[in-house]
C-alpha positions as CSV (number, residue, x, y, z in Angstrom):
1,M,0.0,0.0,0.0
2,A,1.1,3.6,-0.4
3,Q,2.8,5.2,2.5
4,V,3.4,8.9,3.0
5,P,5.9,9.6,5.6
6,E,5.1,12.6,7.8
7,G,7.5,15.4,7.9
8,G,8.0,18.0,10.6
9,G,7.5,21.7,9.9
10,D,10.3,24.2,9.9
11,S,10.3,27.9,10.3
12,G,10.5,30.0,7.2
13,G,12.5,32.6,9.1
14,K,9.4,34.6,10.1
15,G,7.9,32.2,12.6
16,K,5.6,30.5,10.1
17,K,5.7,26.7,9.8
18,R,5.6,24.9,6.4
19,A,4.5,21.3,5.9
20,K,7.2,19.2,4.4
21,K,6.2,17.4,1.2
22,G,6.3,13.7,1.8
23,N,7.7,11.1,-0.7
24,T,5.1,8.6,-1.8
25,H,6.3,5.0,-1.4
26,I,4.2,2.1,-2.9
27,D,4.6,-1.3,-1.3
28,M,4.5,-3.9,-4.1
29,T,4.6,-6.9,-1.9
30,P,0.9,-7.6,-1.9
31,M,0.8,-7.3,-5.7
32,V,3.7,-9.7,-6.2
33,D,1.9,-12.2,-3.8
34,L,-1.3,-11.9,-5.8
35,A,0.5,-12.4,-9.1
36,F,2.2,-15.6,-7.9
37,L,-1.1,-16.8,-6.4
38,L,-2.9,-16.3,-9.8
39,L,0.0,-17.9,-11.7
40,T,-0.1,-21.0,-9.4
41,F,-3.9,-21.2,-9.7
42,F,-3.9,-21.2,-13.6
43,I,-1.0,-23.7,-13.7
44,L,-2.8,-26.1,-11.4
45,T,-6.2,-25.8,-13.1
46,T,-5.4,-25.6,-16.8
47,T,-5.7,-28.6,-19.1
48,M,-2.6,-29.4,-21.0
49,Y,-3.0,-29.7,-24.8
50,K,-2.8,-33.2,-26.1
51,P,-1.9,-33.5,-29.7
52,S,-4.4,-35.6,-31.7
53,S,-4.0,-37.3,-35.1
54,L,-6.6,-37.9,-37.8
55,Q,-7.4,-41.5,-38.3
56,M,-7.5,-42.3,-42.0
57,T,-8.6,-45.5,-43.6
58,Y,-7.3,-46.4,-47.0
59,P,-8.8,-48.9,-49.3
60,V,-7.2,-52.4,-49.5
61,P,-4.9,-52.6,-52.5
62,P,-5.9,-55.2,-55.1
63,P,-3.8,-58.3,-55.6
64,P,-0.9,-57.9,-58.0
65,D,-2.5,-60.3,-60.6
66,A,-5.9,-58.6,-60.4
67,P,-7.2,-56.9,-63.6
68,P,-7.3,-53.1,-63.5
69,P,-10.5,-51.6,-62.3
70,P,-12.9,-50.0,-64.8
71,P,-12.6,-46.2,-65.3
72,T,-14.8,-44.1,-63.1
73,Q,-18.0,-43.0,-64.9
74,L,-18.7,-39.3,-64.6
75,S,-21.9,-39.2,-66.7
76,N,-23.9,-38.3,-63.7
77,A,-21.6,-35.6,-62.4
78,I,-21.2,-31.8,-62.5
79,T,-17.9,-29.9,-62.1
80,L,-18.2,-26.4,-60.7
81,I,-15.3,-24.0,-61.0
82,L,-15.3,-21.0,-58.7
83,T,-13.5,-17.9,-59.7
84,K,-13.5,-14.1,-59.4
85,N,-16.5,-11.8,-59.0
86,D,-18.5,-14.6,-57.4
87,Q,-18.8,-16.3,-60.8
88,I,-19.2,-20.0,-61.4
89,F,-18.3,-22.0,-64.5
90,Y,-19.4,-25.5,-64.9
91,Y,-19.7,-28.5,-67.2
92,L,-21.5,-31.8,-67.0
93,G,-20.1,-35.3,-67.3
94,E,-16.5,-36.0,-68.2
95,F,-14.0,-33.4,-69.5
96,R,-13.1,-33.9,-73.1
97,E,-10.4,-31.9,-74.8
98,Q,-11.3,-33.2,-78.2
99,A,-14.4,-34.6,-79.8
100,T,-14.9,-38.4,-79.2
101,E,-17.6,-40.9,-79.7
102,K,-19.1,-39.7,-76.4
103,G,-19.6,-36.2,-77.6
104,P,-18.0,-32.8,-78.6
105,P,-15.2,-31.1,-76.7
106,T,-16.2,-29.7,-73.3
107,T,-17.2,-26.1,-73.1
108,L,-17.8,-24.1,-69.9
109,Q,-21.2,-22.7,-69.0
110,Q,-21.5,-19.6,-66.7
111,T,-23.7,-19.0,-63.7
112,D,-23.5,-17.3,-60.3
113,F,-24.6,-18.0,-56.7
114,S,-28.1,-16.5,-57.3
115,K,-28.8,-19.2,-59.9
116,V,-26.6,-22.2,-59.0
117,Q,-29.2,-23.7,-56.6
118,K,-31.8,-23.8,-59.3
119,L,-29.2,-25.4,-61.6
120,L,-28.3,-28.1,-59.1
121,V,-31.9,-28.9,-58.2
122,E,-32.8,-29.2,-61.9
123,Q,-29.9,-31.7,-62.5
124,N,-30.9,-33.6,-59.4
125,K,-34.7,-33.6,-59.7
126,A,-35.3,-37.2,-58.8
127,T,-33.4,-37.1,-55.6
128,V,-34.8,-33.8,-54.5
129,A,-38.4,-35.1,-55.1
130,Q,-37.6,-38.2,-52.9
131,L,-36.1,-36.0,-50.2
132,N,-39.1,-33.6,-50.2
133,D,-41.5,-36.6,-49.9
134,L,-39.4,-37.9,-47.0
135,A,-39.5,-34.6,-45.3
136,R,-43.3,-34.5,-45.7
137,Q,-43.6,-37.9,-44.0
138,F,-41.4,-36.7,-41.1
139,N,-43.4,-33.5,-40.7
140,E,-46.6,-35.5,-40.6
141,K,-45.0,-37.7,-37.9
142,K,-45.3,-40.8,-40.1
143,I,-41.7,-41.7,-39.5
144,T,-39.3,-41.0,-36.6
145,E,-36.3,-38.8,-36.7
146,E,-34.0,-41.8,-36.7
147,E,-35.8,-43.3,-39.7
148,Y,-35.8,-39.9,-41.4
149,N,-32.0,-39.4,-41.0
150,A,-31.3,-43.0,-42.1
151,K,-33.5,-42.8,-45.2
152,R,-32.1,-39.4,-46.1
153,R,-28.5,-40.8,-46.0
154,E,-29.6,-43.8,-48.1
155,I,-31.3,-41.6,-50.8
156,K,-28.3,-39.2,-51.0
157,G,-25.9,-42.2,-51.3
158,T,-27.5,-43.9,-54.3
159,K,-25.7,-44.1,-57.7
160,E,-28.4,-42.2,-59.4
161,N,-27.8,-39.2,-57.2
162,L,-25.9,-36.3,-58.8
163,K,-22.2,-36.1,-58.0
164,A,-20.4,-32.8,-57.8
165,I,-16.7,-31.8,-58.0
166,I,-16.0,-28.3,-56.7
167,K,-12.8,-26.6,-58.0
168,T,-11.3,-23.2,-57.2
169,D,-8.8,-21.0,-59.0
170,K,-6.5,-18.4,-57.4
171,D,-9.1,-15.7,-57.7
172,A,-11.9,-17.6,-55.8
173,K,-12.9,-16.5,-52.3
174,Y,-12.9,-18.8,-49.4
175,R,-16.4,-17.7,-48.6
176,N,-17.6,-18.9,-52.0
177,M,-16.4,-22.4,-51.4
178,I,-18.2,-22.5,-48.0
179,D,-21.4,-21.3,-49.7
180,M,-21.0,-23.9,-52.4
181,V,-20.6,-26.7,-49.9
182,D,-23.9,-25.5,-48.2
183,E,-25.6,-25.7,-51.6
184,M,-24.7,-29.4,-51.8
185,D,-26.9,-30.2,-48.8
186,I,-29.7,-28.0,-50.0
187,S,-29.7,-29.6,-53.4
188,G,-29.6,-33.1,-52.0
189,I,-26.1,-34.0,-53.3
190,G,-24.5,-36.5,-51.0
191,S,-21.3,-37.2,-52.9
192,Y,-19.0,-34.2,-53.7
193,G,-15.3,-33.4,-53.5
194,V,-13.3,-30.1,-53.2
195,L,-10.1,-29.5,-55.2
196,D,-7.9,-26.5,-55.4
197,T,-6.2,-27.5,-58.7
198,L,-7.4,-27.5,-62.3
199,K,-6.4,-29.5,-65.3
200,V,-4.3,-27.6,-67.8
201,A,-7.1,-27.8,-70.4
202,E,-9.6,-26.6,-67.8
203,Q,-7.4,-23.7,-66.9
204,V,-7.1,-22.7,-70.5
205,L,-10.9,-22.7,-71.0
206,L,-11.4,-20.8,-67.8
207,D,-8.9,-18.1,-68.7
208,I,-10.7,-17.5,-72.0
209,E,-14.0,-17.1,-70.2
210,K,-12.6,-14.9,-67.4
211,A,-11.2,-12.5,-70.0
212,K,-14.9,-11.8,-70.9
213,L,-15.9,-10.8,-67.4
C-alpha cells in the first residue's frame, strides 16, 4: 500500500511553519503475492493440450494379378469451378479436350450464386423429389427422426444421385467455397469433392471465359 511519511514543519524565518512534502512509497509486496497466487492457480487448473491425429482408412490394394478396375464413370456428375466476381463456370459429365464418340469437346457454362441452386436442383430432380417426400412424411409424424435421417442418407448415397466436383482457382474467395458446400446439402447432393487445382485444359478454357468478365 502507499505510505506517505510525515515530515516536521520548519520555520520559514518569520515564525511560520511549512509542511514538508512527503515522498510517496508504494509497497509492491501484496501485488507480487497476488501475481504468484494467480499464476499458481492457472497452472494447477489448466488442461494441458494433447496432440491428436486424424485416423485415415485407406482402401485395401488389389492383388498384383488382379485386372485393372474399370474407369470411373462421370456421366452423372457436374464440375463447378469457382472464380473471381463470385462467378461459377461448370460442365456436365467427363471433361473432353477433343471430340470423341461420347460427344463434342467440353465447353464451360457460366452461372452465379443466385442461380446455382436452381441449376443443381434441376440436375438432381429425382433425388430432390424423394427428399421432399421424405421430409413431408417426417413433418406428418409418419416416421421417426432416426428413420428420417437413415433414409435421407440412403437416398443421397444412391448411384443415381448427382455427384459434384468443386474446384477453385487463385481468384476464388474462401467464402464462395463454403457457400457452395452449403448448396450441396440444400440440393440433395450426397457425394462431392473439393479440389484446389485445375487440369491444364480446364485452366485454358477458364482463362478464356474470365477474359470476358
